[in-house]
C-alpha positions, 0 to 999 in steps of 0.5 A: 588520820583523815582518810575517807576515800574509796575506789569507784569500782568498790562503790559500784560493786557495793551497790549490787552491780549485776554482772550477768543478765538473766537471759543471755551470756556476756563475754569479757576478755580475761584470764583463768588460772587453773589449779594445775598451774595452767593459764588460759586467756580468752573471752570469759563468762561467769555464771554466779548461780551455777558457780561455773566459769567458761572460756570461749576461744577459737569457737570452742567453750570450756567450762570449769568448776571452782575445784579446778580453778585457782582464780580468774579475772575479767575486764568489765567494759561497763566499769572499765576495770578488771574484776578478780575472782578466787576459789576458796574452801567454804564450809557449807555445813559442820560436816561438809565444805567445798570450793566456791568462787568469791569475788575479791574486792579488797586484798590484804591481811583481812580481805573483803570478798563477796558471793552471789546469793541465790540461797534465799530464792529457794525458800519462796515461790512468790514472784516478789520474793524471788525478784527481791533476792535476785542479784543480791550478794553476801559480803565477808571479811576473809582471813586465815581460812575464816569467813566473817559476814560483814553483818557481824562487823561491829560485834566480831571484826571491830573488836579484833582490830581494836585489840591490835590497834585500839588508839588508832582505830578509836581515833580513825573511826571517831575523827571520820564519823564512820557509821559501823553499820554502813558497808562502805564505811566498813570497807574503809575500816578494813582497809585502814586495819590492813594498812596498820598491819602492813604500813608498806601496803598502799591504801585504796587506789588514789586514782579512783577516789570518792569522798564518803563525806559527799 
């Protein structure tokens, strides 16, 4: 099956698009769905470093932590797309887990999510190191409450996909000359696996297709 296409929104995000400037808050119209079921509409600011989403409405600002929010979405004027964030339970250590925000890039049986990475910034006081780490993301495949870093795609995820659909996966990867270490190719493979798991599911949005062969 020849299917090597990907939405421009994903390409843009996978190139480490930075939602927020360092020195100012940016507001985007959107919707916050609280864990209580209440929905709030207005201008939204997301601070990925503090993991807080804020709502500006009628001159008042309300801020929420992931424990209070089920999901939120905002319209990004620069890429002219809605961006969706969900609150998921993330294991910080073997003894501790907490709700944190992840950006949902690709829904499905195996979802693709990413999280803003500030962790490495606390390990060095060198300005160059801080600059290199600022604005970076960690990408994960998420399924059944489990996160798999895409750095382990070839060793952990692909074998699971091939266990269910060995012939289809071998043919798809081979016929499209996919490189298993390239994240944009991993996205296409995950999307194809989701399609095989649910043939009624649409593959990547055909309105925003870019050939990976270009």
